[in-house]
C-alpha positions as CSV (number, residue, x, y, z in Angstrom):
1,X,112.0,98.7,101.0
2,X,114.4,96.0,99.7
3,X,115.5,95.9,96.1
4,X,112.8,94.6,93.8
5,X,113.7,92.3,90.9
6,X,111.8,93.8,88.0
7,X,110.9,92.8,84.4
8,X,110.2,95.7,82.1
9,X,108.2,94.9,78.9
10,X,107.6,97.8,76.4
11,X,107.8,97.7,72.6
12,X,108.7,101.4,72.4
13,X,112.5,101.6,73.0
14,X,112.4,105.3,73.9
15,X,109.8,104.8,76.6
16,X,111.5,101.6,77.7
17,X,114.8,103.4,78.3
18,X,113.1,106.2,80.2
19,X,111.3,103.7,82.4
20,X,114.5,101.7,83.0
21,X,116.3,104.9,84.1
22,X,113.5,105.8,86.5
23,X,113.3,102.3,88.0
24,X,117.0,101.9,88.7
25,X,117.1,105.3,90.4
26,X,114.7,103.9,92.9
27,X,114.9,100.4,94.4
28,X,113.7,98.5,91.3
29,X,116.3,96.4,89.6
30,X,115.5,95.8,86.0
31,X,116.6,92.2,85.3
32,X,115.6,92.2,81.6
33,X,114.0,94.4,79.1
34,X,111.7,92.9,76.5
35,X,109.4,94.1,73.7
36,X,106.5,91.8,74.4
37,X,105.2,89.2,76.8
38,X,105.7,86.3,74.3
39,X,109.4,86.9,74.6
40,X,109.1,86.7,78.4
41,X,107.4,83.3,78.1
42,X,110.3,81.9,76.0
43,X,113.3,83.6,77.5
44,X,112.5,84.1,81.2
45,X,109.6,82.0,82.2
46,X,110.0,80.7,85.8
47,X,112.6,83.3,86.8
48,X,112.5,84.9,90.2
49,X,110.8,88.1,89.2
50,X,108.9,90.2,91.9
51,X,107.4,92.8,89.6
52,X,106.5,93.0,86.0
53,X,105.8,96.4,84.4
54,X,104.2,95.9,81.0
55,X,103.0,98.3,78.4
56,X,99.9,97.3,76.4
57,X,97.9,98.6,73.4
58,X,94.2,99.4,73.5
59,X,93.1,95.9,72.5
60,X,91.7,94.3,75.7
61,X,91.8,90.8,74.3
62,X,95.6,91.1,73.8
63,X,95.9,92.7,77.2
64,X,94.1,89.8,78.9
65,X,96.2,87.3,77.0
66,X,99.4,89.2,78.0
67,X,98.4,89.2,81.7
68,X,97.5,85.5,81.6
69,X,100.9,84.7,80.1
70,X,102.8,86.8,82.6
71,X,100.9,85.2,85.6
72,X,101.6,81.8,84.3
73,X,105.4,82.5,83.9
74,X,105.8,84.6,87.1
75,X,103.3,83.3,89.6
76,X,104.5,85.4,92.6
77,X,105.1,88.6,90.7
78,X,103.0,91.8,90.8
79,X,101.7,92.6,87.4
80,X,101.4,96.3,86.5
81,X,99.9,97.5,83.2
82,X,101.0,100.7,81.5
83,X,98.7,102.3,78.9
84,X,98.5,105.4,76.9
85,X,94.7,105.7,77.1
86,X,92.2,105.5,79.9
87,X,89.8,103.0,78.4
88,X,87.1,101.7,80.8
89,X,86.8,98.3,79.1
90,X,90.6,97.8,79.0
91,X,91.0,98.6,82.7
92,X,88.1,96.3,83.6
93,X,89.5,93.4,81.6
94,X,93.0,93.9,83.0
95,X,91.9,93.7,86.6
96,X,89.6,90.8,85.8
97,X,92.6,89.0,84.4
98,X,94.5,89.6,87.6
99,X,96.5,92.8,87.1
100,X,97.7,94.5,90.3
101,X,97.9,97.9,88.9
102,X,96.9,100.0,85.8
103,X,99.0,103.1,85.3
104,X,98.7,105.8,82.6
105,X,101.9,106.6,80.7
106,X,101.4,110.4,81.3
107,X,101.8,109.9,85.0
108,X,104.5,111.9,86.8
109,X,107.8,110.2,87.7
110,X,107.2,110.5,91.5
111,X,103.6,109.3,91.2
112,X,104.7,106.3,89.1
113,X,107.2,105.2,91.7
114,X,104.7,105.9,94.5
115,X,102.2,103.7,92.7
116,X,104.7,100.8,92.3
117,X,105.5,101.1,96.1
118,X,101.8,100.8,96.9
119,X,101.4,97.8,94.6
120,X,104.4,96.0,96.2
121,X,102.7,96.5,99.6
122,X,99.6,94.6,98.3
123,X,97.4,97.5,97.2
124,X,95.6,97.8,93.9
125,X,96.4,101.0,91.9
126,X,94.3,102.4,89.1
127,X,93.4,105.8,87.5
128,X,91.4,107.7,90.2
129,X,88.6,108.7,87.8
130,X,88.1,105.0,86.9
131,X,87.8,103.8,90.5
132,X,84.2,102.7,89.8
133,X,85.5,99.7,87.9
134,X,86.5,98.1,91.1
135,X,83.0,98.5,92.7
136,X,80.1,98.6,90.3
137,X,80.1,98.6,86.5
138,X,81.1,101.8,84.7
139,X,77.6,102.4,83.3
140,X,76.0,101.8,86.7
141,X,78.5,104.2,88.3
142,X,77.6,107.0,86.0
143,X,73.8,106.6,86.0
144,X,73.1,105.4,89.5
145,X,75.9,107.0,91.6
146,X,75.1,107.9,95.2
147,X,77.1,110.1,97.5
148,X,77.2,111.0,101.1
149,X,78.0,114.2,103.0
150,X,81.6,114.0,104.3
151,X,80.6,116.3,107.2
152,X,78.5,113.5,108.6
153,X,81.6,111.5,109.4
154,X,83.2,114.3,111.5
155,X,86.4,114.2,109.4
156,X,88.9,116.9,110.2
157,X,90.5,119.1,107.5
158,X,93.7,117.2,107.9
159,X,92.0,113.9,107.5
160,X,90.3,115.1,104.3
161,X,93.7,116.2,103.0
162,X,95.0,112.7,103.6
163,X,92.0,111.1,101.9
164,X,92.6,113.3,98.9
165,X,96.2,112.2,98.8
166,X,95.2,108.5,99.0
167,X,92.9,109.0,96.0
168,X,95.8,110.4,94.1
169,X,97.9,107.2,94.9
170,X,100.3,108.9,97.2
171,X,102.4,106.9,99.6
172,X,102.6,107.6,103.3
173,X,106.1,109.1,102.8
174,X,104.9,111.4,100.0
175,X,101.8,112.4,102.1
176,X,104.0,113.2,105.1
177,X,106.4,115.3,103.0
178,X,103.5,117.1,101.2
179,X,101.6,117.9,104.5
180,X,104.8,118.6,106.5
181,X,104.0,115.8,109.1
182,X,105.7,112.6,110.0
183,X,104.9,109.2,108.5
184,X,103.8,107.9,111.9
185,X,101.3,110.8,112.1
186,X,100.0,109.8,108.6
187,X,99.5,106.2,109.8
188,X,97.6,107.4,112.9
189,X,95.3,109.6,110.7
190,X,94.8,106.8,108.3
191,X,93.6,104.4,111.1
192,X,91.2,107.1,112.3
193,X,89.9,107.7,108.8
194,X,89.2,104.0,108.2
195,X,87.5,103.7,111.6
196,X,85.3,106.8,111.0
197,X,84.3,105.7,107.5
198,X,83.9,102.0,108.4
199,X,86.3,100.9,105.7
200,X,89.0,98.3,105.6
201,X,91.9,99.7,103.6
202,X,93.3,102.8,101.9
203,X,92.0,101.7,98.5
204,X,88.4,101.8,99.8
205,X,89.1,105.2,101.3
206,X,90.4,106.4,97.9
207,X,87.2,105.2,96.2
208,X,85.1,106.8,99.0
209,X,86.9,110.1,98.3
210,X,86.1,110.0,94.6
211,X,82.5,109.0,95.1
212,X,81.9,111.8,97.6
213,X,83.6,114.7,95.8
214,X,86.7,115.0,98.0
215,X,88.7,114.4,94.8
216,X,87.0,115.7,91.6
217,X,86.0,113.1,89.0
218,X,84.9,114.6,85.7
219,X,82.7,111.6,84.8
220,X,80.7,111.9,88.0
221,X,80.4,115.7,87.7
222,X,79.1,115.3,84.2
223,X,76.6,112.6,85.3
224,X,75.3,114.8,88.2
225,X,74.7,117.8,85.9
226,X,72.9,115.6,83.4
227,X,70.7,114.1,86.1
228,X,69.9,117.5,87.5
229,X,68.9,118.8,84.1
230,X,66.8,115.8,83.4
231,X,65.0,116.1,86.8
232,X,64.4,119.8,86.1
233,X,62.6,119.0,82.9
234,X,60.0,116.9,84.7
């Protein structure tokens, strides 16, 4: 991948320095570090920025305003939001405003860079346990979830391994290294997986994996137990 011109926005200087160090070790060139999006609007608006990594607080109204400001200033840039907390409303509002990714600050360094790589390839990246926000509403997901039996799709153990990796946001290169296979083999498996499941991209496969228990999701497991208990009382 070519070098990516990157703008880093984070009010915490300690976190900002750590992120900058991580970015420059990969192929992400930090062109400027700022404390907030308002400074980006006044100091760098219109610059040729390909990626914006922006830390936000829990207030979804501020997050929405921040994303709108960034999209207006850097129309062709991917917008990635960093947050300390996994808040369903915040995530929903960020994607509704046009964010390309939502990443938690406690993510590992390799997963962080892998997530950025996926985003730069055009994928949407979000916490796996909140995948429902891209399909139905959160409440609908928890109370009206449905699942299928993966065995019905004749998926091999290797294909299930790859689907689990997709749900964790792993890149093809990371999957190949993790499973001790080549990247070309990963791509072949991915095409087969999408064909068997009748899906269009890896993000849909990741959501399918979470909904059907290939990757554990605490919220779904809790909802299933509650539903089973409720049905047992009738």
